[in-house]
N, C-alpha and C positions, 0 to 999 in steps of 0.2 A: 477764840477759835476760830480758825479758818475752816468754809464749809469744804467738804469733799468736791464738789463739783466745779471748783475755780480753776483748776488746771486743765480739763477737759475743755471748759468753754474758751479759755486762753486760746488753746491750741487751735479749736475752730474757727476763731476769730482771725489767727495769722493765717491759715490754710485757705481761708477765702479771700484774703486780701491778695495772697500769693496769686491764686485762680485768676482774678481779675486784673492784676497787673500782666500776667502770661497772656490772658486774653486782649487787652490793649495793645500790646507789643504784636501779637499775631495779626491784629485788624489793621496797625499801621503798616505792618509790612504787606499785608495783602493789596491795601489800596496802592502802595508804591508800585508792587510789581504789575498790578492789573490798569494802573493808568495809562492809556495810550501814548506811545511816544510821540514826537514832534516830527511831523512830516518835514523831510528835507525839502529846501527850497527847489532844488534840482535833482530828483532822482536820479541814479547812475542809469543808464540804459542796460539792458540784458544782454550779455555776450552773444553774438550770432555765430555759432559754429557752422562750418562749413558742411556742406551736404553733397548729394552726389552729382547736383547740377554743377559744381565748382571744378568737377574732373575734365581733364584734357587729354586725350590721347593722341599723338603725332605719329604718322609714318613719315620717318625719314630717311630718305635715300642719298646715297652718294652715286655721282654720274661719272663715268670715266670719259677720257677725252674724246673716244671713238663713240660716246652717246648709249654706251651701254650700261645696266645696273652692276656699280662695285659694293654698295653698301645697302642694305634693308634692314631697317631698324624700328622698334615701336618704343616711343617714350611715352610713358603715361604719367601725369601729374595727378595725384589723388589726397587733395588735402583731406578729405573726408577718413581716410583711411591712415593719415600720416604717412605716407609713401610715394617715392616716385620709383617707377618700376622702368628697367631696359633689359630690352631682348634685342640681339641682331641674328638675324637669320640668314645661312648660307644663301646666296643668290640662287642658286641650283636647287634649294628646296623643293619638292614635291609637293602641291597643295591637291584637294579634292573637294569639290562643290558639287551642286546640281547643275551648274554649266559645264561641268567636265573635269579634267584635270590637266595640268601642266607645272612648269617649273615659274619660280618667281620671275626668271629674268625673261620668259616667254610672256609672262601676263604683261610685263612692263613694255616689252617691245610691241605687243599688240594694242595697248590702250593706254600707255602711258601712267603715270602715278594714278589718276582718278580709277582706272581699271583694275590695278594692283590693289588699290584700297579696298574696293568692292570684295575683290576676290578674298583678301585676306581675312576682312570682316565678316564674310560667310562663312569662311574655312574655321576662323578660330572663334566664332560666334561672340564676338566682342565689338562694340562700337568704336570706330576709328573716324574722329572728329575733323582732323586735318591732314593735309601732307605737306612737306617741305623738302625741295630738291636742291642740293648744291653740288656745283663742279668744284675740281680742286682749285681752280682759281678764286670761285665764291668764298670759300672756306678760308684760303689764306688772306683776302681782302678783310675778313672780320677778324683773324686773329693779329694780323699786322697792329691793328688798331688797339686791341684789348691785351697783346701781350701772348707770350708762349705758354703750353701747358707744361706745369712740371708733373714729371710722371718716372714712375719707378718702373723699370723692366725687370721681371724677375728671374727670366730666363732668356739664354743667348738664342739669338736668330741671326746669328752671323754666317754659320755654314749654310752653304746652299742657297745663299743670296741672289737673287737673279742679276743684281748689279751692286758694284761696291757703295753705291750710295744707300742702296736697301740693306745694308750689313748692319744688324744692331745687336751688338753686343749687351750683355744683362749689365745694368747699371741705372744710374739717373740720368734722367734727360731733360730739356727745356725744347719741347716741341712748338716749331712754328707750323704753319698751314701745310707746307709741303711735306714736312717729316711726319706729320700725322697721318696725312694720308696717305703716304708711304706705308706708314705700319698698319694701319686699318687695313689696306687692300694687299699685304704681303702675304704670299701664298704658303706660309708656313707657320707651324707644321704642317705636312700634309693633310692632317684629318680637318676636314671644313668646321665642324662644330668648335674645334680650338681656336681656329681662325676666327668664329664669331663671339666667342669668350673674350677674345683680347679688344676685337672692336667695342663689345658692349661693356669691357672696363675701361677704355678710354673714353667713350662718352660718357659714363660714369663720373670719370674725374674732371671733364669739362662741365657736367652739369653742376658737380659739389663746388668747383671753383668760381661760377657764374652765379648759381641761386642766390646767394647771399645780396645779390645786388637789387633784388625786389625790395629790399628795406631801405632803399635810397633812391636818390632821384635819377642815378646812372641807371638802375633797370630799365626805364623804358626808353631811353637812348640805346642800350644794348638789344633790347627788343627789335626795336626800328631798326638798327643796322642789319641785324639777322634776316629780315623780312627783306629788307632792300637787297642784300646779296644773296639772293635764293629766287626759287620759282614755287609755286604752289599757292594754295588759298588760306594759308595762315595769316592773319592779319593782326595790326596793333590793337583793335578792339579785343581779340581773344585774350591779349595780354592783360588790358586794363581792366576787363571785367572780372578776372581772376586775380588781382594783384593781392587784394588783402586775404584772399585765401591762400595763395602761396606762402604769404609771409608768415603763417602758421607753421610750414614745412622749414622756411629759411631761420626760423628764430630756434630752432632744434639746435642743442650743442653739439650733436652727431647727428650730421644731415641725413635723415632716411633715404638714401638713394639705394637701391637694391639690383643687381642682375640677374637674369633669367640665364641659368646655363643649361645647353641645350647638347643632345646625344642623338645619336642616328646611325643609319647605314648608308653609304655610298653605293649607287647602282647605276646600271647601264644608262637610265633614263635621268637620273638625276639624284638628290639626297632625301632620303626619307627620313622624318624626325621620329623617334621612339613614342610608344602611348606615354611612357613617363614624362617625356620633353612635352607633349601638348597637354599632360594633364595640368604641368608647370605654368605653362602659358596661359590656360583658361583659370588657373588661380591667381595668376599675377595681373591678369586683365580681364576682371570680371564683368560680366553683361550689365549688371547694375546691382 
């Protein structure tokens, strides 16, 4: 006769072996997990993200044949914010600073691009790092080398054009330097803000067309040609120091170039931007 304690003893033996096996598997797994991984021979360098020091805000001026201010624009490359901001201010825009007030045209006549930069920087409370000025001939020299600008004009500007050459019906254009200068300075429609909006859109189109060049060797040549065919304190070193950071913008599938659209009121002394427009400018061109 078998004793009654045989079945419980067999169960305890099997249960104990099972626990031991589970413990061994657990211990082996823990050793494999906790073992330090082999250090690669050449660890990858951490990616350096752009910061505020990579920003470059340029005061871009268009100068007429008579030496007057025809275009006053701010172009701000902001790799840390993944943005390029563009704003064109009507030349008769009235500014106010501790030094007084006047129009942008008056400031340019008084002290040229350096004084205008000082006035705008204080008025808008934003740093403006460089200035670049171009005449119609200088613009044409650059565009002749790099080709026309494809641009679609959404509305007709043919009626009331000052000359037949400056009549632009709505449609698709391939603008050379002369045509681009005509379209930027065309005093239509009568509202100065809408003229400036069109100028900003044209500058946006230029930037979107040529920004990808920073990813190639042609980018340096383009920057050099722009500097050669202009006046101001923008240098090739400004481009070279920011080339890698600018690449973070150029690699975007949809290039992040934005326009600041303005509004205001025309007065006897000039054009007064609205408080909303000033707030938009402060937001688009932050102090830091």
